[in-house]
N, C-alpha and C positions, 0 to 999 in steps of 0.2 A: 618270336619269343626271345626274351633277353637272357643274358647269362647271369651267374650268381654275383658278378662284380658290377652289374649295372647299378648306378646310384639312383635310388628311387625317390630320394628327397634330401634336400639340404635344410638344416636347422640352425638357426642363429639364436643364441641366448646372451643376455647381458646381466643376469643375476643368478645366484644359486637356485636350483630347483630342477624339477623333472622336465627333461627336454622331449622325451617321448615315453608315454605311459603304456607301453606294451613291449613284448619281446622283439628284439631287433639285433642287427649287427652293424657296428661302426666301421666304415672303410677308411675314413680320414678325419683329421681334426686339426684345427689351427686356431690361433687367437691373436688379439691385439689389445694393447693397453695404452694408457695415456702417460701420466707422469710418474707412476710407481710400478715396480715389478709386481708380478702376480704369479700364483701357483694355481693350476687347475687340476682337479681330480675328477675322473669319470667313474661313477659308482653304479653297481648293479643292485637295485633293490632299495633305493631311497638314500636319505641322508646318512644312515648308519650302515649302508650296504657295503659289499666288498669293493675295494678299489681295483678297477680293471686296468687303468692307465692313468698316469699323471705326468704333467710337464710344466715347465716354467716359461713365463713370457717376460722378456727384458723390456724395461720402459724405453730403451733406446731403439728398439726394433721389434717388429712383430715376430711371433714364433714361426719357425718353418712349418710347412704342412707335413704332418705325420700321417703316413699311409700304412694300412695294415692289409697284408695278403698272406693268409686268409684274414678276413675281417674279424674283429673282436666281437664275440657273441655275448649279448646281454640277455639273460633269461627272464628277467622281471620287467625292468624298465631302464632307461638311461637317465641317471641323475648327475647333473653337472654341479660340482662344488667349486666356487670361485673364491680364492683367498687373496684379497687385495684391499689394503686399507683405504684407498681412494675410491674404490668401487667403479672405476671407469674401464671395464673390460668387456670385450665381445668375443665369444667363442663360437666357431662355426664347425658343424659336424656334417659329414656325408654318411647317410645310412642306407642299408639295403633292407627292405621289408622281407621278413621271413615267412 
């Protein structure tokens, strides 16, 4: 039997939208961008939901891996909002199924 910190799934998104449409916990997040900087917001409850975490990605480098212990709990779903004029961003999440 696994522990509460076992990653049960990795999710990669390249556009704003629901990454996982059920309650879950996020253990880690990172991102990459191409030629322009980007801002990423992780929301609970869709496009207008509460911002649970946000971070910037510099165009000159990918973002560091942000890890959370304990994981960030999302009670509704995980919505990833990507703010990048060029639209060339990839965000990766590690989640624990609850």
